N, C-alpha and C positions, 0 to 999 in steps of 0.2 A: 504493500500500500504506500509506503514512504517513497519507494522508487518511482511509483506512478506519479505521486505528487511532485517530486523533483522534476520529472520529465515534463509534466504539464506546465510547471512554472518556467522552466527554461524555454519551452515552446512559446509561451506567452510573451516572454521578454524578446525572443527572436522575432516574433511577428510584429511586435510594437516598433522594432527598429525600422520597419518598412513604412510606418505611418508618418504623415507629415503635418496633420492637423490636430491640435490638442482638443480634448473633450471640452465643449463649451460650458458644461455644468460642473466641471472639476473645480473643487475649492482651491487646488493648487494653481490652475490656469487663471482663475479670477483674481489671484493675488498679484498678477502682472509681474511675475518673476521673469527677468530677462537674463539668459545665459549667453554671453558674448564670446566666452572662451572657456577652455577646460578648467582654468583656475576657479571660475565661478561655480562649477560643479563640485569641485573639491571642498570649497568652503560651505556649500549648502547641502551636501549629500545626506547627512544624517537627518536634518530637518525635513528634507524632501521625501525621503523614504520612511521616516519614522524610526525612533530608537529601537523598537522591537523587531523591525524588519532589516535594519542596516547592519552588515557584518564587517564594515571597514572597507578600505580601498588601498591600492598600491599600483605601482607601475611595473609592467612587464615589457621592458624596453620602452617603446613609445606608446604603448597601449595602456590606457587607464582601466584597471580591473576593479569593478565594484562588486563586493560580496553582498548577496541577498540571502537572508535566513530561510531555510527550507520550509518553515512553518509560517512564512510571511503572509500577511493579509493581501491577497492578490490585487484587489482593486486599487489600493494605494500604490503598490509597486508598479502596476501598469501605467497609472497616471504619471508617476515620477519618471519612469523610463521613457514615456512618450515625450515629455518635456526635454529630457536630455538628448534623445535621438533627433529632435528637431534641430539641434545645434550641429548635427553631422560631425560630432566629435569622435575621436578614435577610442571608443569605449567597448569593453567586453564585460559581461555579467557572469558571476560565478556563484554557485549555490553552496552555502555553508550551514553548519549546524547551530552555531551560537551567534548572538548579536554582539557587536563591539561593546555596547553598553553593559551587557552582562559580564563580559570578560574584564572590562575595566573595573567593575564592582569587586570582582575577585582580587584583582591586583591591589586595589585600594584597601581591601580588607587585610591583606597580608603585609602591607607597608609597616605597621607598628611592630611587626615581628622580625623585621630584617636584621636588626642587631642581635636578637636572641638566637637566631638560627644561622647567622653569618651569611645572609643573602646579599649578594652584590648588586644584582639587577632584577627588576620585575618588569615584564613587558606583556601587554595584551597584543599578541602578535597577529597582525592582519593578514600575513601571508599564510600562516599555518592554522589560524583560527583556534589558537590555544593561548594559555597564559604561560609564558616562559619564566622559569625560576632558575636563576643562575647562582649557585652556591660557590662561595670561595673555596670551601673544602667539602667535597662530596662525602657525606656521612649518612649511613643508613638510618641511624636514630633520628637525625634531623629530617630526613625525607619522610619517615613514618610519622613524625610529630606534625609536620606540615600537612600531610595528607589527612590526618585526623582532624586538624583544625578546619580544613576546607570541607570535609565530609560533614562535620557537625554544623557548619553554617549554611552549606548549599546542597546537602543531601547527595552530592556526587563529587568525585574528583576527576572525572573523565576529561575535563578540559585543561588540566594542568600538565606541564611538561618540564622536567628537570633538564634544562639546557646546559651544554658544556660551558665552562668558564675557563678561559685561558689563564695559565699561571702568570702571576704578576700582581700589580696593585694599581688601582685607579687613583691618579694623582692630578692635581692642578698643573697647568702648563705655564705657570709663571716662571720666568728665568731670573738669573742673577746678573747684575751689571758688572760683577767682578770677574765673570768668566771671560777669558781672553778670546778675542776674535768675534765677539758679538757686535758686529756692525754690519748693517745691511746697506748695500749700495743704493737701494731704493731711496734711502734718506738723502743721499747726495743729489737726488733730482731737485731738491729744494735747497738752493744755496743761501748763504747768509744775506744776500741782497733781496731775497724774495720771501722772507719769513712771514709776511702777512698774507700770502696766497693760500690756496687750498692745499692741505697736506694729504698725500695719497694714501688710500687704504693699503695696508701692508707695511707702513712705516713703523720702525721700532720706536717705542715710547717708554718712558720711565715714570712709574707711580710708586711713591713711598719706597724707593730703592729697589723695586722689583721691575724686571724687564717684561714688557707687554708688547702687543701689536695694536696699531690703530685699525679699527674695524670699519664696518659699512657706514656710509652716509645716506640717509633716506631723503626722499624728495622734499621733506620739510626742513632740510638743512641740518638736522640733528645727527651728530656723529657718535658712534658707540664703540665700546671696548668691553673687556671683562669686568666683573664687579667683585671678584674675590681677591683676598690678600690685603685689603684695606677696608676701612669702615668710614661712613660719612662722606665728606668731600675731601679731595686732595688735588694738588697741582699736577698737571700733565707736562712732562718735559719731552722734547724731541731728542732722540738719541743721536749723537754724532757731531754736535757742534761745539766741540771743545769741552772744557770742564769749568763750571758745571754745565749740564745739558741745558738746552734752550727751552724756557717755559712757553707753551703755546696755548694754554687754557686750563680748565679745571674739569674734574670728573666727580660724579656722585654715584656711590655704590648702591646696587640693588641685588641682594643675594639671599638665598635660602628658601627652602620649601617650594611652594608653587610659584614663587617669584622668579626662580631660575638664577642665572648668573650673568649679569650685565651691568655696565656702567654708562651713564649718559654724560657726554662731554660738551664743553663749549668750544671745542676745537672746530675750525673750519676745514672740513674734509672733502674728499672727492674720490671717485665720481658719485653723483647722486643717483640712487637706484630705488626700486620699489620693493615692498615686502611681498613675500610669497610663502604660503603654508608648506612646510616640509612634508613630503610624501615618501613612503617607503619605495625605494627604487630610483628616486631622482638622482641624476648625475650632478655632482657638486665639485666646486673648486675652492680650496682654501688659499687665501692670500696671506701667508705668514711672514712675520718679521724675521724669523730664523730659518724656517724651512723653505721660504719662497712659495711658489705655487705648487700645490699638490692636489691630486684629484682622486675621486673614488665615488661611491654611491651612498645614499642614505640606507642604512641597514636596519634601523629600528626608530620608531617615533613614539612620543608620549610615554617614555619609560621613566621608572623611578630608580635612582642611583643612590646606593648607600655610601657612607663616608669612606673615602680612600685614606691611605696613610698620611698624605699631605693635604687633604682637603680640609678647609677650615670649618665648614658646616655640612650638615646632612640630615636626612636624605633630601636630594633635589628631585622634584617631581616635574613631569611634563617635558623631559629632556629628549634629545635625539642622539643616535649613534651613527657614525659614518666609518667608511673603510679607508678614508684618506689618511696619510701619515702626517705627524706633527712632532714638535719638539718643545722643550722648555724655552719660553720666550714667545711662543705663538699665542698665548692667551689673549683673547680679544679679537683675534683675526676674524674677518668676515668669511662666510660660506656663500659663494655666488653660483650663478647658473652658467657662467663662462669664465675662461681665463682672461687676464687683464687685456691682452692684445685683441680680444674679440668683444670688447665692450660696445654696447649699442643701446638704443632707447628702450629695448625690451629686456634689458638685463635686470635680474632680480637677485635679492639676497634671501637666503633661507635661515641664517642664524649667526651666532657668535661663538667662537671657540672657547671651551671651558676646561676640559679635562681629557685625559687619555690613559690608556692601559700601558704601563711600563714594566719591563722585566727587572730582575734584580740588579742589572748593570745600568739601569736608567735608559735603556733603549726602547723605543716605541714597539709595542707588542701586538699590534693588529687592530686596535679599535680606538676611535676618538669620539669625544662627546661634546655636544654644543647645545646652547640655548636657542630654541626656535625664535626667529625674529618677531613672531606674532605676540610674544610676551612683552616686548618693549613699548614704551610710550614716550 
């Protein structure tokens, strides 16, 4: 019976992709929602399909995959799919068992137990339709205890998955100004005669004797960097103009919990770009003060990260993970849709570099973490 329901739902969605006229009596159609691009779908998908019907979304190369729960209310799904298909966007529908809302509820329930059971990361994974639980040390007693917690609260533990956690520790990516060789040629693009101009994203900056990277500038002319390693407000210095470094503005820290990790500056930065919601599978480019330009993809979104060895606060919620490499001194770097040489009017930023996984030698160990740009203001 369930297979038949799945088949019918898929057939319905496929048929809807052939339609071009929205239902006139649809409550969604009468709201005058206009989708001009795929980004509009991403931001509105959960509201459009409804919390109980929507299973999340992700990119499979350039195809946006939208998960629909197998028990979904078909009339709302059909209306929503029809509106999306009118855009002629490159969208595919996938049937899953659990709604993203229910998986997020499990993740949030487990957050207070992260320290107790040495959980490093919690993720309502939109690709696998499970809650990933990454333990720093895989211990059968901890696994059993977590399963009992989930069973007692949700009557099933079928949706949890104990995902592998690479050896190492999650630490902030603030650098030290005493480390020799920490000077980025990018800073030399702005010479002493032009210190009042816009400072480029990727420039090395100093905050409270820590080495950071100047991050994205939004179209409202506000420039951002990381918010950890200092509290309140501090002076921002441009690295590389003699001793002491040259002051170019101030920064205010925003750090901890659902706030994420970001600092708003008074620095005049460039280039000005737009915000974009990070989606699993997006290609991203980090413009780092130490690493330069590195690239990868977004591997997790809206995750909860427990305190690392060097992280000042924890846990951070609503964070993202990427496969791009980074180093100490890259904190605050912007995550963009293109590399610097390909900047255009359509360039967007996905977030601000925060932490990374490092091995015992201090070498990047395969995962980087950033604050989604949707958190900043």
